[in-house]
C-alpha positions in Angstrom: -17.9 26.1 -26.5 -19.6 22.9 -26.6 -19.4 19.4 -25.1 -21.0 16.3 -26.3 -20.5 12.9 -24.9 -21.2 9.4 -26.5 -21.5 6.0 -25.1 -21.3 3.2 -27.6 -24.0 0.7 -26.2 -27.5 -0.8 -27.1 -26.5 -1.0 -30.8 -25.4 2.8 -30.9 -22.0 2.5 -33.1 -19.4 4.8 -33.9 -20.8 5.7 -37.3 -24.1 6.5 -35.6 -22.2 8.9 -33.3 -20.4 10.3 -36.4 -23.6 11.1 -38.1 -25.0 12.9 -34.8 -22.1 15.2 -34.3 -21.6 16.4 -37.9 -25.3 17.2 -37.8 -24.5 19.5 -34.9 -24.7 23.5 -36.1 -22.0 24.1 -33.8 -19.5 21.7 -35.5 -19.3 23.5 -38.6 -18.8 26.8 -36.7 -16.1 25.6 -34.3 -12.6 26.9 -34.7 -11.2 23.9 -33.2 -12.5 20.2 -32.7 -11.2 17.5 -30.3 -12.5 14.1 -29.7 -11.4 12.2 -26.5 -11.8 8.5 -26.8 -11.7 6.2 -23.8 -11.7 2.6 -24.7 -12.1 -0.3 -22.2 -10.9 -3.0 -24.6 -7.3 -3.5 -25.0 -8.1 -5.2 -28.5 -5.5 -3.1 -30.7 -7.2 -4.1 -33.9 -10.5 -3.0 -32.8 -9.3 0.3 -31.5 -7.3 0.7 -34.9 -10.9 0.2 -36.7 -12.1 2.9 -34.4 -9.4 5.5 -35.2 -9.5 4.8 -38.9 -13.3 5.3 -39.1 -12.9 8.8 -37.1 -10.0 9.8 -39.2 -11.8 9.2 -42.6 -15.3 10.6 -41.5 -13.7 13.4 -39.4 -10.8 14.7 -41.1 -10.9 18.1 -39.4 -11.2 16.7 -35.9 -8.2 15.7 -33.7 -8.5 12.6 -31.6 -6.8 11.7 -28.4 -7.4 9.0 -25.9 -6.3 5.9 -23.7 -7.3 2.5 -22.7 -9.1 2.4 -19.4 -8.7 0.4 -16.4 -11.0 -2.9 -15.7 -12.6 -3.9 -12.6 -10.3 -4.5 -9.6 -12.5 -7.3 -7.9 -15.4 -9.4 -9.3 -18.6 -7.5 -9.2 -17.2 -4.1 -9.6 -18.7 -1.8 -12.2 -16.0 -0.2 -14.1 -16.1 1.5 -17.6 -17.5 -1.6 -20.0 -18.5 0.8 -23.0 -16.5 2.8 -25.5 -17.0 6.4 -24.1 -16.2 9.3 -26.8 -16.5 13.3 -25.6 -16.5 15.9 -28.3 -15.1 19.3 -27.6 -16.0 22.3 -29.7 -14.1 25.4 -29.2 -15.3 28.7 -30.8 -12.3 30.6 -29.9 -9.5 28.6 -28.7 -6.8 26.5 -30.1 -5.2 23.2 -29.1 -1.6 21.7 -29.6 -1.3 17.7 -29.4 1.8 15.9 -29.3 3.2 12.2 -28.7 6.5 11.4 -27.3 8.0 8.0 -27.8 9.8 7.1 -24.4 11.6 4.4 -26.1 13.8 6.9 -27.7 13.8 9.6 -25.0 13.2 10.3 -21.4 10.1 12.0 -19.8 12.4 14.8 -19.1 13.8 15.4 -22.5 10.3 15.0 -23.9 9.0 17.6 -21.5 11.8 19.8 -22.5 10.8 19.5 -26.4 7.0 20.1 -25.6 7.9 23.3 -23.6 9.7 24.3 -27.1 6.8 23.7 -29.0 4.6 25.5 -26.3 6.3 28.8 -27.3 4.3 29.1 -30.7 1.2 29.1 -28.5 0.0 32.1 -26.5 -2.4 32.2 -23.6 -1.8 28.5 -22.7 -4.6 27.7 -19.9 -4.1 24.0 -19.5 -2.3 20.7 -20.5 -3.8 17.3 -20.5 -1.5 14.3 -20.6 -1.7 10.7 -20.4 0.9 7.9 -20.6 1.0 4.3 -21.3 3.3 1.6 -19.6 3.0 1.4 -15.5 6.4 1.7 -14.9 7.3 4.8 -17.3 6.8 7.4 -14.1 6.8 10.5 -16.1 6.7 12.7 -12.9 9.8 14.3 -14.4 7.7 15.5 -17.5 5.2 16.9 -15.3 7.4 18.9 -13.2 9.6 20.1 -16.0 6.7 21.4 -17.9 5.2 22.9 -14.6 8.5 24.8 -14.0 8.0 26.6 -17.2 4.2 27.1 -16.9 3.7 27.2 -13.1 0.1 28.9 -13.4 -1.3 26.2 -16.0 -2.9 23.0 -14.5 -1.5 19.9 -16.0 -4.3 17.0 -15.9 -5.3 13.8 -16.9 -4.8 10.0 -16.2 -2.4 6.9 -16.9 -3.8 4.6 -19.5 -5.6 1.7 -17.7 -5.5 -2.0 -18.6 -8.3 -4.6 -18.8 -6.8 -7.2 -16.5 -5.0 -5.6 -13.3 -1.3 -6.9 -13.3 -1.1 -7.3 -17.0 0.0 -4.1 -18.6 -1.8 -3.8 -22.1 -2.4 -0.1 -21.6 -2.2 2.2 -24.7 -2.6 5.9 -25.7 -4.1 7.1 -28.9 -3.3 10.2 -31.1 -5.1 10.6 -34.3 -4.4 7.0 -36.2 -1.7 6.2 -33.8 -1.7 3.7 -31.0 1.2 4.1 -28.6 2.8 2.2 -25.8 5.3 3.5 -23.3 4.7 7.0 -24.7 3.2 10.2 -23.2 0.7 12.2 -25.0 0.0 15.9 -24.4 -2.7 18.6 -25.4 -2.4 22.0 -24.6 -5.5 24.1 -24.5 -5.1 27.9 -25.4 -7.0 30.9 -25.8 -7.8 34.5 -24.1 -11.5 33.7 -23.5 -10.6 30.2 -22.1 -11.1 29.3 -18.5 -10.2 26.1 -16.7 -11.6 25.0 -13.3 -9.5 22.1 -11.8 -10.8 20.2 -8.5 -9.2 17.5 -6.6 -11.3 15.1 -4.4 -9.7 12.9 -2.2 -11.2 12.2 1.3 -8.7 9.9 2.7 -7.0 10.9 6.0 -3.4 9.9 7.3 -3.6 7.6 10.1 -0.1 6.4 11.1 2.8 8.0 12.1 5.2 9.2 9.4 7.0 6.4 7.5 10.4 7.5 6.0 11.2 5.8 2.6 14.9 4.7 3.1 15.7 3.2 -0.2 13.9 4.0 -3.6 14.3 4.0 -7.3 13.5 6.4 -10.0 11.3 3.8 -11.8 8.8 3.8 -9.1 10.1 0.9 -6.8 10.3 1.6 -3.2 12.6 -0.9 -1.6 12.6 -0.1 2.1 10.7 2.0 4.4 12.2 2.5 7.8 15.0 0.2 6.7 12.7 -2.7 6.3 11.4 -4.1 3.2 8.5 -1.7 2.3 5.8 -4.6 2.0 6.2 -4.8 5.9 4.1 -1.6 6.2 1.3 -3.5 4.9 2.2 -6.8 6.7 2.5 -5.3 10.2 -0.2 -2.7 10.4 -2.8 -4.5 8.2 -1.8 -8.1 7.9 -1.9 -7.8 4.2 0.4 -10.3 2.3 2.0 -10.3 -1.2 0.2 -12.4 -3.8 -2.3 -12.3 -6.7 -4.7 -10.0 -4.8 -2.3 -7.6 -3.3 -3.4 -4.8 -5.4 -7.1 -5.3 -4.6 -6.2 -5.7 -0.8 -4.1 -2.5 -0.5 -6.8 -0.4 -2.5 -8.5 1.0 0.4 -5.3 1.9 2.2 -3.2 4.3 0.0 0.1 5.7 1.5 -0.3 9.4 1.6 2.3 12.3 1.3 2.4 16.0 2.0 3.1 17.8 -1.2 2.9 21.6 -1.0 -0.8 22.4 0.2 -2.0 19.0 -1.1 -2.1 15.6 0.5 -1.2 13.2 -2.3 -2.4 9.4 -2.2 -0.4 6.5 -3.6 -1.5 2.9 -4.0 1.3 0.3 -4.6 0.6 -1.5 -8.0 2.5 -4.6 -7.0 4.8 -6.1 -4.7 8.0 -7.8 -5.3 9.4 -11.1 -4.0 12.1 -9.4 -2.0 9.3 -7.1 -0.5 9.5 -3.9 -2.7 6.6 -2.0 -3.8 6.0 -0.8 -7.3 4.1 2.8 -7.6 3.1 4.9 -10.8 5.1 7.7 -9.5 8.8 7.9 -8.5 9.0 8.0 -4.7 12.1 9.7 -3.5 14.4 8.5 -0.6 13.5 10.5 2.7 9.9 11.0 1.6 7.6 10.6 4.7 4.7 8.5 4.1 1.4 7.9 6.2 -1.1 5.0 5.9 -4.4 6.4 5.5 -8.0 5.5 6.0 -11.3 6.8 5.2 -15.1 6.3 5.6 -17.8 7.0 2.8 -19.0 10.2 4.4 -15.6 11.7 4.0 -15.5 10.6 0.4 -18.9 11.8 -0.4 -18.5 15.2 1.3 -15.5 15.9 -0.6 -16.9 14.9 -3.8 -20.2 17.2 -3.0 -17.8 20.2 -2.2 -16.0 20.0 -5.3 -19.2 19.2 -7.5 -20.5 22.7 -6.1 -17.1 24.3 -7.0 -17.7 23.2 -10.6 -21.2 24.3 -10.3 -20.2 27.8 -9.5 -17.7 28.0 -12.2 -20.6 27.1 -14.7 -18.7 25.0 -17.1 -19.4 24.4 -20.6 -17.5 21.1 -20.5 -16.6 19.0 -17.7 -14.1 15.9 -17.5 -13.6 13.4 -14.4 -10.5 11.3 -14.2 -11.5 9.1 -11.3 -9.9 6.1 -9.3 -11.4 2.8 -8.9 -10.2 2.5 -5.4 -13.1 4.8 -4.4 -15.6 2.4 -5.7 -14.0 -0.4 -4.2 -14.4 1.4 -0.7 -17.8 2.8 -1.4 -19.5 -0.1 -3.4 -21.1 0.5 -6.6 -24.3 2.5 -5.2 -22.5 5.0 -3.4 -19.6 5.4 -6.0 -22.4 6.2 -8.5 -23.9 8.7 -6.3 -20.6 10.7 -6.0 -20.6 10.7 -9.8 -24.1 11.9 -10.2 -23.2 15.1 -8.1 -21.3 15.9 -11.0 -23.6 15.0 -13.4 -25.8 17.3 -11.9 -23.4 20.1 -12.7 -23.0 19.3 -16.5 -25.1 16.4 -18.0 -22.8 16.0 -20.8 -19.7 15.4 -18.9 -17.8 12.1 -18.9 -15.7 10.2 -16.3 -13.3 7.6 -16.8 -11.0 5.2 -14.8 -7.2 5.1 -15.4 -4.3 3.6 -13.7 -3.8 6.7 -11.8 -5.0 10.3 -11.8 -2.9 13.3 -12.9 -3.1 16.9 -11.6 -0.6 19.3 -10.9 -1.4 23.0 -9.8 0.5 25.9 -8.1 -0.8 24.0 -4.8 1.1 20.9 -5.7 0.4 17.6 -7.0 1.5 15.2 -9.8 0.6 11.6 -10.2 -2.2 10.7 -7.8 -4.4 7.6 -6.7 -7.7 7.4 -4.8 -8.8 10.8 -6.3 -11.2 12.3 -8.5 -9.6 15.1 -10.7 -12.3 17.5 -12.2 -11.7 19.8 -15.1 -14.3 22.3 -16.0 -13.8 24.4 -19.1 -15.7 27.7 -20.3 -15.0 30.1 -23.1 -16.1 33.6 -21.9 -17.5 34.7 -18.5 -20.2 33.1 -16.5 -23.5 33.9 -17.6 -25.4 33.8 -14.3 -25.6 36.8 -12.2 -26.2 35.2 -8.9 -24.7 32.1 -7.4 -26.6 28.8 -8.3 -28.2 27.0 -5.7 -25.8 24.4 -4.2 -26.3 20.6 -4.7 -27.5 18.7 -1.7 -27.4 15.2 -0.5 -29.6 14.5 2.5 -28.5 10.7 2.4 -24.9 11.1 3.2 -25.4 10.6 6.9 -27.6 7.8 6.4 -25.7 4.3 6.9 -26.6 0.8 7.2 -25.9 -1.1 10.7 -22.5 -2.2 9.2 -21.4 1.2 8.0 -22.5 2.7 11.1 -20.3 0.1 13.0 -17.4 0.7 10.7 -17.8 4.5 11.2 -17.6 4.2 15.0 -14.6 2.0 14.7 -12.9 4.7 12.5 -14.0 7.3 15.1 -12.3 5.3 17.7 -9.3 5.1 15.8 -9.3 8.9 14.9 -9.7 10.0 18.4 -7.0 7.5 19.7 -4.7 8.6 17.0 -5.2 12.4 17.8 -4.5 11.6 21.6 -1.3 9.6 20.5 -0.1 12.3 18.3 -0.7 15.0 20.9 1.3 12.9 23.5 4.1 12.4 20.8 4.1 16.3 19.8 4.3 16.9 23.6 7.3 14.6 24.2 9.0 15.7 21.2 8.8 19.4 22.3 10.0 18.4 26.0 12.8 16.2 24.1 14.1 19.3 22.1 13.3 22.6 24.1 14.8 23.8 27.6 11.8 23.6 30.1 12.6 26.9 31.9 13.1 29.2 28.9 11.3 27.3 26.2 14.2 27.5 23.8 16.2 24.8 21.9 18.1 22.6 24.4 21.5 20.9 24.0 20.2 17.9 22.1 18.2 20.2 19.7 21.4 22.3 19.3 23.6 19.6 18.4 21.1 18.0 16.1 20.7 21.3 14.2 24.4 22.0 13.8 24.8 18.4 12.4 22.0 18.9 9.8 23.7 22.6 8.9 27.1 21.1 8.6 25.7 18.4 6.3 23.7 20.9 4.3 26.3 23.9 4.0 28.6 23.5 1.2 30.9 25.4 1.4 30.6 26.1 5.0 31.9 29.6 4.9 28.5 30.9 5.5 27.7 29.1 8.8 28.7 30.6 12.4 28.4 29.9 15.8 28.0 32.3 18.8 28.3 31.1 22.5 27.6 33.5 25.5 27.1 33.2 29.3 26.1 35.6 32.0 28.9 37.4 33.7 29.1 36.7 37.7 25.8 34.8 37.3 26.9 32.8 40.4 26.7 36.1 42.4 23.3 36.6 41.2 22.1 33.3 42.6 24.0 33.6 45.7 22.6 37.2 46.6 19.1 37.1 45.2 18.2 33.3 45.1 17.8 30.7 42.3 14.3 31.9 41.6 15.6 35.3 40.7 18.4 33.8 38.7 15.9 31.8 36.7 14.0 34.9 35.9 17.1 36.5 34.7 17.8 33.6 32.3 14.2 33.8 30.8 14.4 37.5 30.4 17.9 37.1 28.7 16.6 34.4 26.5 13.4 36.4 25.5 15.4 39.4 24.7 18.2 37.6 22.4 15.4 35.7 21.0 14.0 39.0 19.5 17.4 40.4 18.7 18.5 37.5 16.3 17.5 37.2 12.7 14.5 34.9 11.9 16.7 32.0 10.5 19.1 31.8 13.4 18.6 29.3 16.1 19.0 30.0 19.7 19.3 27.6 22.4 20.4 26.8 26.0 23.6 24.9 26.3 23.4 24.5 30.0 23.4 26.6 33.3 23.9 30.1 32.1 25.4 29.3 28.7 23.6 29.8 25.5 24.5 29.1 22.0 23.3 30.8 18.6 23.6 29.0 15.4 23.6 31.5 12.4 23.3 30.7 8.8 23.9 32.7 5.7 26.5 34.8 7.6 30.4 35.8 7.8 33.1 36.8 10.3 31.9 40.4 10.0 28.2 39.4 10.5 28.9 37.3 13.4 30.7 40.1 15.0 28.0 42.8 14.5 25.4 40.3 15.7 27.3 39.6 19.0 28.0 43.2 19.6 24.1 43.9 19.0 23.1 41.3 21.5 26.0 42.4 24.1 24.6 45.9 23.9 21.0 45.1 24.0 21.4 42.8 27.1 23.7 45.4 29.0 20.6 48.0 28.5 18.1 45.8 30.3 16.7 47.1 33.5 16.9 43.8 36.0 15.8 46.2 39.1 17.7 45.6 42.4 20.0 43.0 40.6 21.6 45.9 38.9 23.1 45.7 35.4 23.8 42.2 33.9 26.4 41.7 31.3 27.4 38.8 29.0 30.5 37.5 27.5 30.8 36.1 23.9 32.7 34.1 21.7 32.0 33.3 18.0 33.5 31.0 15.2 32.7 30.6 11.3 32.9 26.8 10.4 35.6 25.6 8.0 35.7 22.7 5.9 37.6 20.7 8.4 35.0 21.3 11.4 32.6 19.1 12.8 30.1 19.3 15.6 32.6 19.0 18.5 35.3 21.0 17.0 33.0 24.0 16.5 31.7 23.7 20.0 35.4 23.6 21.2 36.5 26.5 19.3 33.4 28.8 20.2 34.1 27.7 23.8 37.6 28.7 23.8 36.5 32.3 22.1 34.2 32.7 25.1 36.6 31.8 27.8 39.1 34.2 25.9 36.6 37.1 26.5 36.1 36.2 30.0 39.8 36.1 30.8 40.0 39.7 29.0 37.8 41.3 31.5 34.0 40.3 30.4 31.4 42.0 28.6 32.9 41.8 25.3 33.2 39.6 22.2 36.2 37.4 20.9 36.1 35.6 17.6 38.2 32.3 17.3 39.9 33.4 14.1 41.2 36.5 16.2 42.7 34.1 18.7 44.9 32.5 16.0 47.0 35.4 16.0 47.2 36.2 19.7 50.3 34.9 21.2 49.0 35.6 24.8 46.0 34.0 26.0 44.8 32.8 29.2 44.9 29.3 30.1 42.1 27.7 28.0 39.5 25.1 29.7 38.9 21.7 27.9 35.6 20.3 28.0 33.6 17.5 26.6 31.0 18.6 24.0 28.7 15.4 23.6 24.9 16.1 23.3 
């Protein structure tokens, strides 16, 4: 495999490039030829001329590409020259397709693409790009990934020369496309692909829940307030012409499987909604994030060394201009130089967003560098290459050092607050004596299970208490009584299944929420608990037994009725002589029963 990258500048034209690549000995030998075109201009007449020249001069070479993103602020260095990168595969093949989303949804496009991929064997990677900021083709990525979970999907969204004005386009051979998706599948037994994901931003704020969102990328409310208030309140950033520029250094982050994803809003509407390149689901937990130059550079250096060890024969970078906005041009160029040291023929480009989906997660991304190394055959080096080092990472100007001190202060303060909040949350949801769930936590868990379980025939509840527990306290003291409670809680905790929840309802009463069970399952679990507790050795106290009641949730039940039913079943066991289990369903056919107690079941 061979990669050659060309930049059209200083009088070097596209026809000059054609002559050079045709002269390559490997060009004639290649089984597959692919040219990727990244065009900073949004002049469709110019782009069409370039595509026509390539088509006429290189009829045996497929062409894909996109327009790139222009500078976010004045003075920022972005891609100003046309970049073309040639990939010559000696043993691999490619499948190229475009999908017009004016006539189909991204999901239906993905389904069609998956059908087309059935003609290929040994698919190793999929490049994709799309035009139209509001297309939000997340469903395309996930639909393809479901059929090919081990295949990385990578690329970038087409950019636009002027931020805020969507003139983005993607290209396939001679065609210029808008509101479309292009996809390229790479396949071959000897083809290896190494993806890397460079971020370097860290979550800072508490979790912020999305409470109203649309599938087209608009987030209307966060925490039931206009979404823009996140930036207004915490960063004093107001909507306006420079909104995108101002928020670039502060992406919102989300945990996605093993990856942290970062998203930057493209725009804010008059009613306070935020627009993203990806669909953000209601209920998503977002975090405001921050970084410092050292974090960004260290992550880039780590991933450059990952690529170095892979020994790529081709290297592509899809980068975000947000990093350049934060780092400045000098440091942003430095992190790109790490990858240049890996493979001098590499290329980088800036799009409206980056794309990477692997088994670790991902999707549509911002603020990152997606690196894709390619190689046909095995590594040639027998030993690990010497790693790339940068001794200047920790060298800072006075202003950079001051900023880093402030960031360190925020980090440590945030860690202390999070630790305090975690402890308060633990105390609020756990019984202090036994360390199991408390009454409040049990109520919330049961509410959640009732809302989730449809139908509810698989949800059960067991309540038990300790027989003659008052006698234990009166005879041996409350400290001994507490030890009995702790020992029983520990024992029952190891007796129930891993997906069951044990909690202390109060005093000597305990509740078990059992999921994916039945009336027979509840009875078997209760008997196992009863017999295990009865076999425990409590020393001078003597044998300790428990009485239990159980119930299976019906469609009519709510939290209060379930607790009431299981309490009545438990009380029935007490009335029958203790040290036994009664199901609420059995009580329905019992004519004779002791007087039942009535209690409030608030939590």
